[in-house]
Jmol script that loads the backbone (N, CA, C; Angstrom):
load data "model"
ATOM      1  N   MET A   1     -15.737  -6.053  -4.506  1.00  0.00           N
ATOM      2  CA  MET A   1     -15.447  -4.668  -4.186  1.00  0.00           C
ATOM      3  C   MET A   1     -14.018  -4.319  -4.568  1.00  0.00           C
ATOM      4  N   LYS A   2     -13.656  -4.614  -5.786  1.00  0.00           N
ATOM      5  CA  LYS A   2     -12.325  -4.279  -6.284  1.00  0.00           C
ATOM      6  C   LYS A   2     -12.351  -2.877  -6.878  1.00  0.00           C
ATOM      7  N   LEU A   3     -11.233  -2.203  -6.802  1.00  0.00           N
ATOM      8  CA  LEU A   3     -11.102  -0.876  -7.380  1.00  0.00           C
ATOM      9  C   LEU A   3     -10.361  -0.978  -8.703  1.00  0.00           C
ATOM     10  N   ALA A   4     -10.733  -0.138  -9.645  1.00  0.00           N
ATOM     11  CA  ALA A   4     -10.066  -0.124 -10.945  1.00  0.00           C
ATOM     12  C   ALA A   4      -9.137   1.077 -11.007  1.00  0.00           C
ATOM     13  N   LYS A   5      -7.940   0.852 -11.519  1.00  0.00           N
ATOM     14  CA  LYS A   5      -6.961   1.924 -11.644  1.00  0.00           C
ATOM     15  C   LYS A   5      -7.084   2.503 -13.043  1.00  0.00           C
ATOM     16  N   SER A   6      -7.378   3.772 -13.119  1.00  0.00           N
ATOM     17  CA  SER A   6      -7.529   4.415 -14.423  1.00  0.00           C
ATOM     18  C   SER A   6      -6.166   4.823 -14.975  1.00  0.00           C
ATOM     19  N   HIS A   7      -6.123   5.011 -16.267  1.00  0.00           N
ATOM     20  CA  HIS A   7      -4.886   5.424 -16.927  1.00  0.00           C
ATOM     21  C   HIS A   7      -4.626   6.892 -16.616  1.00  0.00           C
ATOM     22  N   ILE A   8      -3.411   7.184 -16.209  1.00  0.00           N
ATOM     23  CA  ILE A   8      -3.037   8.544 -15.833  1.00  0.00           C
ATOM     24  C   ILE A   8      -2.050   9.083 -16.859  1.00  0.00           C
ATOM     25  N   ARG A   9      -2.355  10.242 -17.385  1.00  0.00           N
ATOM     26  CA  ARG A   9      -1.474  10.854 -18.382  1.00  0.00           C
ATOM     27  C   ARG A   9      -0.466  11.810 -17.762  1.00  0.00           C
ATOM     28  N   HIS A  10      -0.831  12.431 -16.663  1.00  0.00           N
ATOM     29  CA  HIS A  10       0.029  13.440 -16.050  1.00  0.00           C
ATOM     30  C   HIS A  10       0.542  12.964 -14.700  1.00  0.00           C
ATOM     31  N   ASP A  11       1.728  13.399 -14.346  1.00  0.00           N
ATOM     32  CA  ASP A  11       2.344  12.976 -13.093  1.00  0.00           C
ATOM     33  C   ASP A  11       1.645  13.529 -11.867  1.00  0.00           C
ATOM     34  N   ILE A  12       0.845  14.558 -12.015  1.00  0.00           N
ATOM     35  CA  ILE A  12       0.225  15.186 -10.853  1.00  0.00           C
ATOM     36  C   ILE A  12      -0.683  14.223 -10.094  1.00  0.00           C
ATOM     37  N   ARG A  13      -1.351  13.301 -10.782  1.00  0.00           N
ATOM     38  CA  ARG A  13      -2.212  12.319 -10.112  1.00  0.00           C
ATOM     39  C   ARG A  13      -1.541  10.964  -9.937  1.00  0.00           C
ATOM     40  N   LYS A  14      -0.452  10.730 -10.657  1.00  0.00           N
ATOM     41  CA  LYS A  14       0.216   9.437 -10.617  1.00  0.00           C
ATOM     42  C   LYS A  14       0.690   9.077  -9.208  1.00  0.00           C
ATOM     43  N   TYR A  15       1.118  10.067  -8.451  1.00  0.00           N
ATOM     44  CA  TYR A  15       1.680   9.825  -7.131  1.00  0.00           C
ATOM     45  C   TYR A  15       0.715  10.167  -6.002  1.00  0.00           C
ATOM     46  N   SER A  16      -0.537  10.357  -6.303  1.00  0.00           N
ATOM     47  CA  SER A  16      -1.520  10.678  -5.273  1.00  0.00           C
ATOM     48  C   SER A  16      -1.860   9.440  -4.454  1.00  0.00           C
ATOM     49  N   PHE A  17      -2.353   9.664  -3.260  1.00  0.00           N
ATOM     50  CA  PHE A  17      -2.697   8.570  -2.361  1.00  0.00           C
ATOM     51  C   PHE A  17      -3.734   7.642  -2.982  1.00  0.00           C
ATOM     52  N   THR A  18      -4.770   8.210  -3.556  1.00  0.00           N
ATOM     53  CA  THR A  18      -5.854   7.390  -4.099  1.00  0.00           C
ATOM     54  C   THR A  18      -5.390   6.508  -5.255  1.00  0.00           C
ATOM     55  N   HIS A  19      -4.425   6.959  -6.012  1.00  0.00           N
ATOM     56  CA  HIS A  19      -3.919   6.152  -7.126  1.00  0.00           C
ATOM     57  C   HIS A  19      -2.978   5.054  -6.629  1.00  0.00           C
ATOM     58  N   ARG A  20      -2.184   5.347  -5.605  1.00  0.00           N
ATOM     59  CA  ARG A  20      -1.221   4.376  -5.085  1.00  0.00           C
ATOM     60  C   ARG A  20      -1.880   3.282  -4.253  1.00  0.00           C
ATOM     61  N   ILE A  21      -3.018   3.556  -3.632  1.00  0.00           N
ATOM     62  CA  ILE A  21      -3.626   2.620  -2.695  1.00  0.00           C
ATOM     63  C   ILE A  21      -4.463   1.536  -3.374  1.00  0.00           C
ATOM     64  N   VAL A  22      -4.774   1.698  -4.647  1.00  0.00           N
ATOM     65  CA  VAL A  22      -5.648   0.759  -5.357  1.00  0.00           C
ATOM     66  C   VAL A  22      -5.089  -0.663  -5.312  1.00  0.00           C
ATOM     67  N   ASN A  23      -3.815  -0.853  -5.598  1.00  0.00           N
ATOM     68  CA  ASN A  23      -3.236  -2.202  -5.605  1.00  0.00           C
ATOM     69  C   ASN A  23      -3.265  -2.829  -4.216  1.00  0.00           C
ATOM     70  N   LEU A  24      -2.992  -2.029  -3.182  1.00  0.00           N
ATOM     71  CA  LEU A  24      -3.023  -2.557  -1.818  1.00  0.00           C
ATOM     72  C   LEU A  24      -4.435  -2.961  -1.409  1.00  0.00           C
ATOM     73  N   TRP A  25      -5.423  -2.182  -1.797  1.00  0.00           N
ATOM     74  CA  TRP A  25      -6.811  -2.507  -1.463  1.00  0.00           C
ATOM     75  C   TRP A  25      -7.249  -3.794  -2.158  1.00  0.00           C
ATOM     76  N   ASN A  26      -6.866  -3.950  -3.416  1.00  0.00           N
ATOM     77  CA  ASN A  26      -7.311  -5.101  -4.195  1.00  0.00           C
ATOM     78  C   ASN A  26      -6.714  -6.427  -3.719  1.00  0.00           C
ATOM     79  N   ILE A  27      -5.597  -6.404  -3.004  1.00  0.00           N
ATOM     80  CA  ILE A  27      -5.014  -7.652  -2.530  1.00  0.00           C
ATOM     81  C   ILE A  27      -5.470  -8.009  -1.117  1.00  0.00           C
ATOM     82  N   LEU A  28      -6.280  -7.165  -0.493  1.00  0.00           N
ATOM     83  CA  LEU A  28      -6.798  -7.488   0.836  1.00  0.00           C
ATOM     84  C   LEU A  28      -7.803  -8.638   0.741  1.00  0.00           C
ATOM     85  N   PRO A  29      -7.841  -9.500   1.765  1.00  0.00           N
ATOM     86  CA  PRO A  29      -8.821 -10.591   1.747  1.00  0.00           C
ATOM     87  C   PRO A  29     -10.246 -10.064   1.907  1.00  0.00           C
ATOM     88  N   ALA A  30     -11.209 -10.839   1.475  1.00  0.00           N
ATOM     89  CA  ALA A  30     -12.620 -10.431   1.488  1.00  0.00           C
ATOM     90  C   ALA A  30     -13.123 -10.140   2.896  1.00  0.00           C
ATOM     91  N   GLN A  31     -12.643 -10.861   3.890  1.00  0.00           N
ATOM     92  CA  GLN A  31     -13.119 -10.632   5.255  1.00  0.00           C
ATOM     93  C   GLN A  31     -12.736  -9.246   5.764  1.00  0.00           C
ATOM     94  N   VAL A  32     -11.644  -8.705   5.281  1.00  0.00           N
ATOM     95  CA  VAL A  32     -11.241  -7.351   5.674  1.00  0.00           C
ATOM     96  C   VAL A  32     -12.058  -6.317   4.907  1.00  0.00           C
ATOM     97  N   VAL A  33     -12.211  -6.518   3.622  1.00  0.00           N
ATOM     98  CA  VAL A  33     -12.914  -5.563   2.765  1.00  0.00           C
ATOM     99  C   VAL A  33     -14.388  -5.448   3.137  1.00  0.00           C
ATOM    100  N   HIS A  34     -15.022  -6.541   3.519  1.00  0.00           N
ATOM    101  CA  HIS A  34     -16.447  -6.544   3.816  1.00  0.00           C
ATOM    102  C   HIS A  34     -16.740  -6.315   5.301  1.00  0.00           C
ATOM    103  N   ALA A  35     -15.927  -5.515   5.948  1.00  0.00           N
ATOM    104  CA  ALA A  35     -16.143  -5.201   7.360  1.00  0.00           C
ATOM    105  C   ALA A  35     -17.423  -4.379   7.499  1.00  0.00           C
ATOM    106  N   SER A  36     -18.074  -4.546   8.628  1.00  0.00           N
ATOM    107  CA  SER A  36     -19.372  -3.893   8.817  1.00  0.00           C
ATOM    108  C   SER A  36     -19.271  -2.448   9.309  1.00  0.00           C
ATOM    109  N   SER A  37     -18.131  -2.060   9.876  1.00  0.00           N
ATOM    110  CA  SER A  37     -17.958  -0.681  10.349  1.00  0.00           C
ATOM    111  C   SER A  37     -16.493  -0.295  10.210  1.00  0.00           C
ATOM    112  N   VAL A  38     -16.208   0.958  10.445  1.00  0.00           N
ATOM    113  CA  VAL A  38     -14.835   1.439  10.342  1.00  0.00           C
ATOM    114  C   VAL A  38     -13.964   0.792  11.415  1.00  0.00           C
ATOM    115  N   ASN A  39     -14.473   0.697  12.621  1.00  0.00           N
ATOM    116  CA  ASN A  39     -13.699   0.068  13.691  1.00  0.00           C
ATOM    117  C   ASN A  39     -13.463  -1.409  13.411  1.00  0.00           C
ATOM    118  N   ASP A  40     -14.452  -2.072  12.849  1.00  0.00           N
ATOM    119  CA  ASP A  40     -14.297  -3.474  12.473  1.00  0.00           C
ATOM    120  C   ASP A  40     -13.233  -3.607  11.383  1.00  0.00           C
ATOM    121  N   LEU A  41     -13.231  -2.693  10.421  1.00  0.00           N
ATOM    122  CA  LEU A  41     -12.224  -2.681   9.364  1.00  0.00           C
ATOM    123  C   LEU A  41     -10.832  -2.502   9.961  1.00  0.00           C
ATOM    124  N   LYS A  42     -10.681  -1.570  10.880  1.00  0.00           N
ATOM    125  CA  LYS A  42      -9.384  -1.329  11.519  1.00  0.00           C
ATOM    126  C   LYS A  42      -8.894  -2.573  12.254  1.00  0.00           C
ATOM    127  N   ASN A  43      -9.786  -3.199  13.011  1.00  0.00           N
ATOM    128  CA  ASN A  43      -9.400  -4.384  13.773  1.00  0.00           C
ATOM    129  C   ASN A  43      -9.012  -5.548  12.860  1.00  0.00           C
ATOM    130  N   LYS A  44      -9.796  -5.761  11.799  1.00  0.00           N
ATOM    131  CA  LYS A  44      -9.492  -6.851  10.865  1.00  0.00           C
ATOM    132  C   LYS A  44      -8.221  -6.569  10.074  1.00  0.00           C
ATOM    133  N   LEU A  45      -7.995  -5.315   9.731  1.00  0.00           N
ATOM    134  CA  LEU A  45      -6.790  -4.931   9.014  1.00  0.00           C
ATOM    135  C   LEU A  45      -5.560  -5.111   9.899  1.00  0.00           C
ATOM    136  N   ASP A  46      -5.653  -4.725  11.161  1.00  0.00           N
ATOM    137  CA  ASP A  46      -4.546  -4.939  12.096  1.00  0.00           C
ATOM    138  C   ASP A  46      -4.250  -6.423  12.259  1.00  0.00           C
ATOM    139  N   ALA A  47      -5.290  -7.231  12.371  1.00  0.00           N
ATOM    140  CA  ALA A  47      -5.101  -8.668  12.506  1.00  0.00           C
ATOM    141  C   ALA A  47      -4.466  -9.263  11.245  1.00  0.00           C
ATOM    142  N   HIS A  48      -4.906  -8.799  10.082  1.00  0.00           N
ATOM    143  CA  HIS A  48      -4.352  -9.287   8.816  1.00  0.00           C
ATOM    144  C   HIS A  48      -2.890  -8.902   8.690  1.00  0.00           C
ATOM    145  N   TRP A  49      -2.550  -7.656   8.975  1.00  0.00           N
ATOM    146  CA  TRP A  49      -1.175  -7.183   8.846  1.00  0.00           C
ATOM    147  C   TRP A  49      -0.258  -7.756   9.916  1.00  0.00           C
ATOM    148  N   SER A  50      -0.803  -8.153  11.054  1.00  0.00           N
ATOM    149  CA  SER A  50       0.054  -8.737  12.089  1.00  0.00           C
ATOM    150  C   SER A  50       0.586 -10.106  11.651  1.00  0.00           C
ATOM    151  N   ASN A  51      -0.112 -10.756  10.723  1.00  0.00           N
ATOM    152  CA  ASN A  51       0.326 -12.054  10.212  1.00  0.00           C
ATOM    153  C   ASN A  51       1.230 -11.937   8.989  1.00  0.00           C
ATOM    154  N   GLN A  52       1.398 -10.720   8.478  1.00  0.00           N
ATOM    155  CA  GLN A  52       2.192 -10.511   7.275  1.00  0.00           C
ATOM    156  C   GLN A  52       3.626 -10.139   7.640  1.00  0.00           C
ATOM    157  N   GLU A  53       4.560 -10.568   6.815  1.00  0.00           N
ATOM    158  CA  GLU A  53       5.955 -10.177   6.998  1.00  0.00           C
ATOM    159  C   GLU A  53       6.151  -8.836   6.309  1.00  0.00           C
ATOM    160  N   MET A  54       6.620  -7.869   7.053  1.00  0.00           N
ATOM    161  CA  MET A  54       6.853  -6.544   6.499  1.00  0.00           C
ATOM    162  C   MET A  54       8.257  -6.495   5.908  1.00  0.00           C
ATOM    163  N   VAL A  55       8.367  -6.026   4.683  1.00  0.00           N
ATOM    164  CA  VAL A  55       9.654  -5.934   4.006  1.00  0.00           C
ATOM    165  C   VAL A  55       9.994  -4.461   3.849  1.00  0.00           C
ATOM    166  N   TYR A  56      11.187  -4.122   4.264  1.00  0.00           N
ATOM    167  CA  TYR A  56      11.637  -2.741   4.160  1.00  0.00           C
ATOM    168  C   TYR A  56      12.831  -2.680   3.223  1.00  0.00           C
ATOM    169  N   ASN A  57      12.755  -1.838   2.226  1.00  0.00           N
ATOM    170  CA  ASN A  57      13.861  -1.664   1.304  1.00  0.00           C
ATOM    171  C   ASN A  57      14.852  -0.694   1.933  1.00  0.00           C
ATOM    172  N   TYR A  58      15.990  -1.200   2.347  1.00  0.00           N
ATOM    173  CA  TYR A  58      16.952  -0.375   3.050  1.00  0.00           C
ATOM    174  C   TYR A  58      17.835   0.444   2.121  1.00  0.00           C
ATOM    175  N   ARG A  59      17.718   0.240   0.842  1.00  0.00           N
ATOM    176  CA  ARG A  59      18.527   1.020  -0.098  1.00  0.00           C
ATOM    177  C   ARG A  59      17.950   2.418  -0.232  1.00  0.00           C
ATOM    178  N   VAL A  60      18.810   3.373  -0.232  1.00  0.00           N
ATOM    179  CA  VAL A  60      18.409   4.766  -0.258  1.00  0.00           C
ATOM    180  C   VAL A  60      18.763   5.355  -1.612  1.00  0.00           C
ATOM    181  N   GLU A  61      17.872   6.155  -2.148  1.00  0.00           N
ATOM    182  CA  GLU A  61      18.143   6.801  -3.413  1.00  0.00           C
ATOM    183  C   GLU A  61      18.836   8.129  -3.136  1.00  0.00           C
ATOM    184  N   ILE A  62      20.072   8.225  -3.582  1.00  0.00           N
ATOM    185  CA  ILE A  62      20.857   9.434  -3.365  1.00  0.00           C
ATOM    186  C   ILE A  62      21.277   9.978  -4.721  1.00  0.00           C
ATOM    187  N   SER A  63      20.865  11.185  -5.024  1.00  0.00           N
ATOM    188  CA  SER A  63      21.229  11.866  -6.267  1.00  0.00           C
ATOM    189  C   SER A  63      20.930  11.032  -7.501  1.00  0.00           C
ATOM    190  N   GLY A  64      19.814  10.338  -7.489  1.00  0.00           N
ATOM    191  CA  GLY A  64      19.403   9.575  -8.651  1.00  0.00           C
ATOM    192  C   GLY A  64      20.067   8.221  -8.796  1.00  0.00           C
ATOM    193  N   THR A  65      20.982   7.876  -7.896  1.00  0.00           N
ATOM    194  CA  THR A  65      21.614   6.567  -7.945  1.00  0.00           C
ATOM    195  C   THR A  65      21.223   5.786  -6.713  1.00  0.00           C
ATOM    196  N   GLU A  66      21.203   4.486  -6.830  1.00  0.00           N
ATOM    197  CA  GLU A  66      20.792   3.637  -5.723  1.00  0.00           C
ATOM    198  C   GLU A  66      22.018   3.206  -4.934  1.00  0.00           C
ATOM    199  N   SER A  67      21.994   3.483  -3.666  1.00  0.00           N
ATOM    200  CA  SER A  67      23.119   3.146  -2.796  1.00  0.00           C
ATOM    201  C   SER A  67      22.867   1.809  -2.114  1.00  0.00           C
ATOM    202  N   SER A  68      23.904   1.047  -1.883  1.00  0.00           N
ATOM    203  CA  SER A  68      23.738  -0.232  -1.212  1.00  0.00           C
ATOM    204  C   SER A  68      23.996  -0.112   0.285  1.00  0.00           C
ATOM    205  N   ARG A  69      24.200   1.098   0.781  1.00  0.00           N
ATOM    206  CA  ARG A  69      24.438   1.293   2.204  1.00  0.00           C
ATOM    207  C   ARG A  69      23.122   1.257   2.962  1.00  0.00           C
ATOM    208  N   SER A  70      23.197   0.773   4.179  1.00  0.00           N
ATOM    209  CA  SER A  70      22.029   0.717   5.034  1.00  0.00           C
ATOM    210  C   SER A  70      21.868   2.058   5.746  1.00  0.00           C
ATOM    211  N   ILE A  71      20.621   2.428   6.038  1.00  0.00           N
ATOM    212  CA  ILE A  71      20.348   3.663   6.762  1.00  0.00           C
ATOM    213  C   ILE A  71      20.814   3.537   8.209  1.00  0.00           C
ATOM    214  N   PHE A  72      20.706   2.351   8.774  1.00  0.00           N
ATOM    215  CA  PHE A  72      21.025   2.156  10.190  1.00  0.00           C
ATOM    216  C   PHE A  72      22.438   1.697  10.380  1.00  0.00           C
TER     217      PHE A  72
END
end "model"
wireframe off; spacefill off
backbone 0.3
color backbone group
């Protein structure tokens, strides 16, 4: 149940939710993807993400340049 990302010529669809989520969906384990219901999917996804290390990019883009200052 992998999703294929189609080639996008215009920026209007490049940044849409459905185009951005394809890579995240494809890296999910099979036990999450093959959930039997929506609630089962939510529970398995929460369990999967609770074991993952979340990485936050603290660099902020200001006026087209990347700043090394932290937001906090």
